[in-house]
C-alpha positions as CSV (number, residue, x, y, z in Angstrom):
1,M,-8.2,13.6,27.8
2,L,-7.6,10.6,25.9
3,K,-3.8,10.6,26.9
4,D,-5.5,10.7,30.9
5,L,-8.2,8.1,29.8
6,K,-5.6,5.8,29.2
7,R,-2.9,6.8,31.8
8,I,-5.7,5.9,34.6
9,V,-6.2,2.4,33.0
10,E,-2.5,1.7,32.7
11,Q,-2.2,2.5,36.7
12,N,-5.0,0.7,37.7
13,E,-5.5,-2.8,36.7
14,L,-8.6,-3.0,38.1
15,I,-10.1,-0.1,36.1
16,E,-11.7,-0.3,32.3
17,A,-12.2,2.5,30.4
18,D,-15.7,1.5,29.2
19,H,-16.1,2.0,33.3
20,L,-14.9,5.1,33.4
21,R,-17.0,6.5,30.4
22,R,-20.2,5.2,31.2
23,A,-19.6,6.9,35.0
24,A,-19.4,9.9,33.3
25,A,-22.3,9.6,31.0
26,V,-24.5,8.1,33.9
27,L,-23.6,11.7,35.8
28,L,-24.5,13.8,32.1
29,E,-28.1,12.1,32.4
30,R,-28.6,12.4,36.1
31,Q,-26.4,15.6,37.3
32,F,-26.5,14.4,40.9
33,L,-26.1,10.8,42.6
34,Y,-25.7,10.2,46.3
35,S,-23.5,7.5,47.9
36,D,-26.4,5.7,49.8
37,A,-28.1,4.7,46.5
38,D,-27.1,1.0,45.7
39,K,-27.5,1.4,42.4
40,D,-24.9,4.0,42.0
41,R,-22.7,2.9,44.4
42,K,-20.1,1.8,41.5
43,V,-20.5,4.7,39.3
44,Y,-20.1,7.2,42.4
45,S,-17.1,5.4,43.4
46,A,-15.5,5.8,40.2
47,L,-16.6,9.4,39.9
48,V,-15.0,10.0,43.4
49,N,-12.0,7.8,43.0
50,F,-10.7,9.5,39.7
51,S,-11.7,13.3,40.6
52,D,-9.2,15.0,38.9
53,Y,-10.2,13.4,35.5
54,Y,-13.6,14.3,35.7
55,R,-13.3,17.6,36.8
56,S,-11.0,18.3,33.9
57,L,-13.2,16.8,31.7
58,F,-16.4,18.1,32.5
59,D,-14.6,21.6,32.8
60,A,-14.0,21.1,28.8
61,M,-17.4,20.7,28.7
62,N,-18.2,24.4,30.5
63,H,-19.9,22.1,33.8
64,E,-19.0,22.4,37.4
65,Y,-17.6,19.7,39.0
66,I,-19.1,19.2,42.4
67,H,-18.0,16.7,45.2
68,D,-19.7,17.2,48.8
69,R,-18.2,14.5,50.9
70,E,-20.0,15.7,53.7
71,I,-23.1,14.9,52.0
72,G,-22.0,12.0,49.9
73,M,-22.7,13.6,46.8
74,V,-21.1,14.2,43.6
75,G,-23.0,16.3,40.6
76,I,-22.7,18.5,37.8
77,L,-23.9,22.2,36.9
78,P,-23.8,24.1,33.5
79,R,-21.4,27.5,34.3
80,G,-23.9,30.3,33.6
81,R,-26.9,28.1,34.2
82,T,-29.4,31.5,35.4
83,N,-28.5,31.8,31.7
84,S,-28.3,28.2,30.4
85,L,-31.7,26.8,31.9
86,R,-35.0,27.3,30.5
87,L,-37.6,26.1,32.5
88,K,-41.4,26.9,32.1
89,K,-43.1,29.3,34.6
90,E,-44.3,26.3,37.1
91,E,-41.1,24.1,37.0
92,A,-39.1,27.3,38.0
93,L,-41.7,28.6,40.8
94,L,-42.1,24.7,42.2
95,L,-38.0,24.7,42.3
96,L,-37.9,28.2,44.0
97,T,-40.7,26.5,46.1
98,L,-39.0,23.4,46.9
99,R,-35.5,25.2,48.1
100,L,-37.8,26.9,50.6
101,V,-39.2,23.8,51.9
102,Y,-35.6,22.9,52.4
103,E,-34.5,26.0,53.8
104,D,-37.5,25.8,56.4
105,A,-37.0,21.9,57.2
106,L,-33.1,23.0,57.9
107,E,-34.1,25.9,60.0
108,N,-36.2,23.8,62.1
109,F,-34.4,20.8,62.5
110,R,-36.5,18.7,61.0
111,I,-33.4,17.8,58.1
112,K,-32.9,13.6,58.4
113,N,-29.8,12.3,56.4
114,N,-29.2,15.7,54.8
115,C,-32.9,15.5,52.7
116,A,-36.2,17.7,54.0
117,Y,-39.3,14.8,54.4
118,T,-42.4,16.2,52.7
119,N,-45.5,15.9,50.3
120,S,-47.3,17.4,47.5
121,E,-49.9,19.0,49.2
122,K,-47.7,20.9,51.7
123,V,-45.3,21.8,48.9
124,L,-48.4,23.4,46.7
125,A,-49.4,25.2,50.0
126,K,-46.0,26.8,50.2
127,Y,-45.9,27.2,46.2
128,E,-49.1,29.5,46.4
129,V,-48.2,31.8,49.2
130,S,-44.8,32.5,48.1
131,T,-45.0,33.1,44.9
132,G,-48.9,34.4,44.8
133,V,-49.6,32.5,41.8
134,D,-52.9,30.8,43.0
135,K,-53.7,28.3,40.5
136,R,-51.9,25.1,41.1
137,P,-50.3,22.9,38.9
138,L,-52.7,19.8,37.8
139,L,-51.8,16.8,39.0
140,T,-50.3,14.9,36.1
141,E,-48.4,18.0,35.5
142,L,-47.3,18.0,38.8
143,R,-45.8,14.5,38.5
144,R,-44.1,14.9,35.5
145,I,-42.2,17.9,36.7
146,L,-41.7,15.9,40.3
147,N,-39.9,13.2,38.0
148,D,-37.9,15.5,36.0
149,F,-36.7,17.1,40.0
150,R,-36.1,13.1,40.1
151,R,-34.0,12.4,37.5
152,M,-31.7,15.3,38.4
153,G,-31.6,14.3,41.5
154,V,-33.1,17.3,43.6
155,I,-35.6,14.5,44.8
156,D,-36.5,10.9,45.4
157,D,-38.7,8.3,47.2
158,I,-41.6,9.3,45.9
159,E,-44.7,7.3,46.9
160,E,-48.3,8.5,46.2
161,N,-51.6,7.8,47.5
162,E,-54.6,8.8,47.2
163,R,-53.7,11.9,45.0
164,V,-51.0,12.8,47.6
165,I,-47.2,12.7,46.7
166,D,-44.2,11.9,49.8
167,F,-41.2,12.4,48.8
168,R,-37.8,14.3,50.1
169,I,-35.8,16.9,48.9
170,R,-32.5,16.0,48.3
171,P,-29.5,18.8,49.4
172,A,-28.8,19.0,45.4
173,I,-31.3,21.6,45.4
174,R,-29.5,24.4,47.2
175,Y,-26.5,23.9,44.1
176,V,-29.0,23.7,41.7
177,L,-30.7,26.4,43.1
178,N,-27.8,28.5,44.3
179,E,-28.0,32.0,46.1
180,S,-28.0,34.1,42.3
181,W,-30.5,31.8,40.8
182,F,-32.7,31.7,44.4
183,R,-32.7,35.9,44.6
184,T,-33.7,35.7,40.9
185,L,-36.6,33.4,41.3
186,E,-37.7,35.0,44.5
187,V,-37.7,38.5,42.4
188,Y,-39.5,37.0,39.5
189,A,-42.4,35.5,42.0
190,G,-42.6,39.0,43.9
191,I,-42.8,40.9,40.9
192,Q,-45.6,38.2,39.5
193,S,-47.1,38.7,42.9
194,A,-47.5,42.3,42.8
195,G,-49.4,42.1,39.6
196,N,-46.6,43.7,37.4
197,L,-45.8,40.6,35.2
198,D,-49.6,38.7,33.6
199,P,-48.8,35.3,34.0
200,A,-50.6,34.3,30.9
201,E,-47.7,35.7,28.9
202,V,-44.9,33.9,30.6
203,D,-44.3,30.6,29.4
204,E,-40.8,30.4,29.9
205,I,-38.4,32.1,31.9
206,D,-35.0,32.9,29.8
207,A,-32.3,34.8,29.8
208,E,-33.4,38.1,28.9
209,E,-36.4,37.7,31.4
210,I,-33.7,36.6,34.4
211,E,-31.7,39.7,33.1
212,G,-34.9,41.8,33.6
213,A,-36.3,40.7,36.8
214,Q,-32.4,41.1,38.1
215,D,-32.7,45.3,36.9
216,E,-35.8,45.7,38.5
217,A,-34.0,43.9,41.5
218,S,-31.3,46.5,41.9
219,R,-33.4,49.7,41.5
């Protein structure tokens, strides 16, 4: 990797090694970046212009490098993420709900600039219907979860007015919650709403619980 970095710098006089290192660090921290975000434009350009280098770099870290030219997005995700993501119950089910809201917007032609525009009330209503969980997250907890999702590049443009939080869901939701992970959470939500899983007993969805849900789905 060091040889590749040195070669890139030698072949491109305007590129500094520190800039390439910083771009990698930013992507590791944020997971997804977009070409339409002014503050990320230089980092995004470096990640795209030297995609072969970054693909190899993140592959060595057991991460998948993602570049979607059509929507102007670059990101990384750990391989086998259904076993590496450790999310609290509310976080996992809210992530599932965001994917459902995004798909609804896609099916009903309400996607604008590759984003689904929504708010906390609509998402929480969908959360209750889709997961069978009657108790909504508290507003303070919801703010924390949404800010975590914002840092991941899943949502942005968060604005709160009279306890209603407006935001948009970014297309990264379809990568973070791929079809396998999506089906797993659907099974989890279905088991829970059917009463076969006590929500009070579940604090985190980890690898063992995911495998158990997948076993139930295959029966």
